[in-house]
C-alpha positions in Angstrom: -75.0 89.3 2.4 -74.7 93.0 4.1 -74.0 95.8 1.5 -70.5 96.9 1.2 -69.9 100.0 2.9 -69.3 103.0 1.1 -66.7 105.8 2.9 -68.3 108.2 0.9 -72.1 107.8 2.1 -71.9 110.2 4.9 -71.0 113.1 2.6 -73.8 111.7 0.7 -76.2 113.0 3.2 -74.9 116.7 3.2 -77.2 119.5 2.1 -74.4 120.2 -0.5 -74.9 116.7 -2.1 -78.3 115.2 -0.6 -80.7 116.7 -3.6 -78.1 115.6 -6.5 -79.1 113.0 -8.6 -78.2 109.4 -8.4 -76.1 109.9 -11.8 -75.0 113.1 -10.9 -73.9 111.7 -7.8 -71.7 109.1 -9.7 -69.9 111.5 -11.4 -68.8 113.3 -9.1 -68.0 111.0 -6.9 -64.4 110.4 -8.5 -63.7 114.3 -7.9 -63.3 113.5 -4.1 -60.1 113.1 -2.4 -59.4 111.8 1.2 -57.5 113.6 3.7 -55.9 112.6 7.0 -54.4 114.9 8.6 -52.5 114.7 12.4 -53.6 116.4 15.6 -52.1 120.2 15.3 -51.6 119.8 11.5 -52.7 122.9 9.3 -55.0 121.9 6.5 -54.7 125.8 4.8 -53.4 129.1 6.4 -55.2 132.4 5.7 -54.3 133.5 2.7 -53.8 130.6 0.7 -55.3 129.6 -2.5 -59.1 128.2 -2.8 -59.2 125.3 -4.3 -61.1 122.8 -2.4 -64.2 123.0 0.5 -64.5 120.1 2.9 -66.1 117.4 4.7 -65.7 116.0 7.7 -65.5 112.5 8.0 -63.6 111.9 11.7 -62.1 114.4 14.2 -62.5 117.8 14.0 -61.2 120.8 12.5 -60.9 124.4 13.6 -61.3 127.2 11.7 -59.6 130.5 13.1 -57.8 133.8 12.5 -55.0 135.3 14.9 -55.4 138.9 15.4 -52.9 142.1 15.5 -51.4 141.1 18.4 -51.0 137.3 17.8 -54.0 135.8 19.8 -56.1 133.2 18.2 -59.7 133.7 18.1 -61.6 130.4 17.2 -64.2 131.5 14.7 -65.7 127.4 14.7 -64.8 123.7 15.1 -65.9 121.7 12.6 -67.3 118.5 13.7 -68.4 114.9 11.8 -70.9 115.3 9.1 -70.4 118.9 8.4 -68.7 121.0 5.4 -66.7 123.8 5.7 -65.2 125.8 3.1 -67.9 125.8 0.6 -69.3 129.5 0.9 -66.0 130.8 -0.4 -67.1 128.9 -3.7 -70.5 130.5 -3.4 -69.3 134.1 -2.9 -66.7 134.0 -5.9 -63.7 133.8 -3.6 -60.1 133.1 -4.3 -58.5 132.4 -1.1 -58.8 131.3 2.5 -60.4 134.3 4.5 -59.3 131.7 7.7 -56.5 129.1 9.0 -57.6 125.2 9.5 -55.9 122.8 11.6 -56.6 119.6 12.7 -58.1 119.3 16.7 -57.3 115.5 16.8 -56.4 113.0 14.3 -59.0 113.6 11.6 -60.1 112.2 8.3 -61.9 114.6 5.3 -63.2 114.2 1.8 -62.1 117.5 -0.3 -64.0 118.3 -3.3 -62.5 120.6 -5.8 -64.6 123.5 -6.4 -64.9 123.3 -10.3 -66.9 119.9 -10.6 -69.1 121.0 -8.3 -69.6 124.1 -9.8 -69.9 122.8 -13.4 -72.5 120.3 -12.2 -74.8 123.5 -10.7 -74.3 124.9 -14.2 -75.6 122.1 -16.0 -78.7 121.4 -13.2 -79.6 125.2 -12.2 -83.0 123.9 -10.2 -80.1 122.3 -7.8 -79.6 126.0 -6.4 -82.6 126.4 -4.5 -82.1 123.4 -2.6 -78.6 124.7 -1.8 -80.5 127.9 -0.8 -82.7 126.4 1.6 -79.7 124.0 3.6 -77.5 127.2 3.5 -80.3 128.8 4.8 -81.4 126.2 7.6 -77.1 126.3 8.7 -77.0 130.4 8.4 -80.3 130.6 11.5 -77.9 127.9 12.9 -75.3 130.2 13.3 -77.4 133.1 14.5 -79.0 131.0 16.9 -75.3 130.3 18.1 -73.9 133.5 18.2 -77.3 134.9 20.3 -76.1 132.1 22.9 -72.6 133.2 23.2 -73.6 136.8 23.3 -76.3 136.6 25.8 -75.3 133.8 28.3 -73.1 134.0 31.4 -69.8 131.8 31.0 -71.0 128.7 33.1 -74.2 128.9 31.1 -72.6 129.2 27.7 -70.5 125.7 28.9 -73.3 123.9 30.4 -75.4 124.9 27.0 -72.7 123.3 25.6 -72.1 120.3 27.3 -76.1 119.6 27.2 -75.9 120.0 23.5 -73.0 117.7 22.8 -74.0 115.0 24.9 -75.6 111.8 23.9 -76.7 108.6 25.6 -73.6 106.5 27.5 -74.0 102.6 27.7 -73.3 102.7 31.2 -76.2 104.9 31.7 -76.0 109.0 31.7 -74.5 110.8 28.9 -70.7 111.3 27.5 -69.7 114.3 25.5 -66.5 113.5 23.8 -63.6 116.5 23.4 -61.6 116.5 20.2 -60.2 120.0 20.5 -58.1 120.8 23.6 -59.5 122.7 26.4 -57.8 126.3 25.2 -59.7 125.5 21.9 -63.0 125.1 24.0 -62.7 127.9 25.5 -61.7 130.5 22.8 -65.1 128.2 21.2 -67.4 129.5 24.1 -66.0 132.9 24.4 -64.4 132.7 27.6 -60.5 132.7 29.3 -59.1 129.0 29.2 -58.6 129.7 33.7 -62.5 130.2 33.5 -63.2 127.1 31.7 -60.8 125.0 34.1 -62.8 126.8 37.4 -66.1 126.2 35.8 -65.3 122.4 35.0 -63.9 122.1 38.6 -67.3 123.5 40.0 -69.1 121.2 38.1 -66.8 117.8 38.9 -66.9 118.7 42.6 -70.7 119.3 42.5 -71.0 115.5 41.3 -72.2 117.0 38.0 -69.4 115.7 35.3 -66.8 113.2 35.8 -63.5 113.2 33.2 -62.8 110.3 31.4 -60.0 110.2 28.4 -60.7 112.8 25.8 -64.3 112.6 27.6 -66.6 114.5 29.8 -69.4 112.0 31.6 -72.7 113.3 32.4 -74.5 110.9 35.0 -77.5 113.0 35.2 -78.4 115.1 32.0 -81.5 116.5 33.3 -79.7 117.6 36.6 -76.7 119.6 34.6 -79.3 121.0 32.3 -81.6 122.4 35.3 -78.8 124.3 36.4 -79.0 126.3 33.4 -80.8 130.1 34.2 -83.6 130.3 32.7 -84.8 134.0 32.9 -82.4 137.6 32.8 -79.3 136.3 31.6 -76.3 138.9 31.2 -72.7 138.1 29.3 -69.7 137.3 31.2 
């Protein structure tokens, strides 16, 4: 008989929970709250009191701020398997510094900060494991900033497609797009019109094909070869 499905199992693999002892994990489990969001639904707004951090089970959540001119700047699109808002807890913050909105129908796990922090105070040795996990996450974010700063718009797009691609049953690879093209453009720090032109050029060249909420890549190696290898300049 196969073991019963555990809805919290994906969160158990997160760096925030992976190093907990089994008794500690079992004590924390009842605190999780399941949240389902429709596409476009706001989870919280900038300035709202900080109460929970989150783990994405499915869908995606964009974290963004609005400029004084009313322009939306997407800071991150959090995908399944990732957490967000935990940094507020560790920095002693009391309010969310950004807005969070579902980019598609999404299911999240919300963890109140109080039981989690109480657990860390009882088991301070866990803090070293958390520091290691957060350091790896920070390194990844720095690398992403470097990519967005140094690469041209075309290279940013191709790089994103290559990183997100997974093998397709029919051959080649597929990239799921749980976000709108406008959000993707903001995520890649390019204009929506530029994104449309780049996608159109890749389609005409036979490098990608469009499907419902996804892009098909017939030959990932050929797409990767389009990346400039030397002296990238900004857009």
